[in-house]
C-alpha positions, 0 to 999 in steps of 0.5 A: 653299221661300218662305223659301229664295228670300227668304233667297236673296234677301236674301243677294244684295242684301246683297253687291251693296250690299257690293260697291258700297260697296267700290268707290265708295271714295275716299280723298284726301289732301293734305301741305303744309308749308314744304318739301313738297307731296303729294297722295295719292288712290285711287278707283274704276277707272271715274273713272281716265279722267276723273282722266287728263284733269284731270292732262292738262289741268293738267300737260300730256301725260305725260313716260312713258305706258302702257296702265296707267301715266303719269308727269309729272316736272320737277326740282321735281315728279313725279306718277304715275297707276297704275290707280286710285290717283294720287300727286304730290310737289312740292319747294317748295325747288326749285318757282317760285310758279307751280308752287306755285299749279299744285299748289294748283289741281290739288288743287282740280280733283281735289276736284271732280272726286272729289266731295271736301269741301274741308278747313276753312281755318284763321282768318287771323291779323291 
C-alpha cells in the first residue's frame, strides 16, 4: 500500500511540474529589416492583462476591441492581441521615424514585461 501511494504521489508531482512548464512557456520574436518590423509573441494567459496595459500605454486605445481580441491599426502598422498571443506589423515604407521608434520602444517594454532577455547588439561599424 505504501508503494502504491508513493508511486501515485510521484506521478502526481511529475504531472504538476509538466503542466507548469507548459503554462509558463513564452515565445517572443522580432523581425527588423529595411522594409518591415514585426513582433510576435505568445505567453501564459494570466499575463494577458499586463500585456494589454503595456499596449494601451504605448499604442493608445484599441481601434477595435472585444472580450477576447483587441486591434490597433493605422496606415503604417497593425497590431492584434488575441487571447495569449500578440502580433504587430509595421511597414517602414509608410511609417514615420516616430512610429519606428515607437515599435522599438514597444519591443523593449514587452520584453521587460515578459522578462525576456534582450538580444545581443552587433558591434557598430566605425
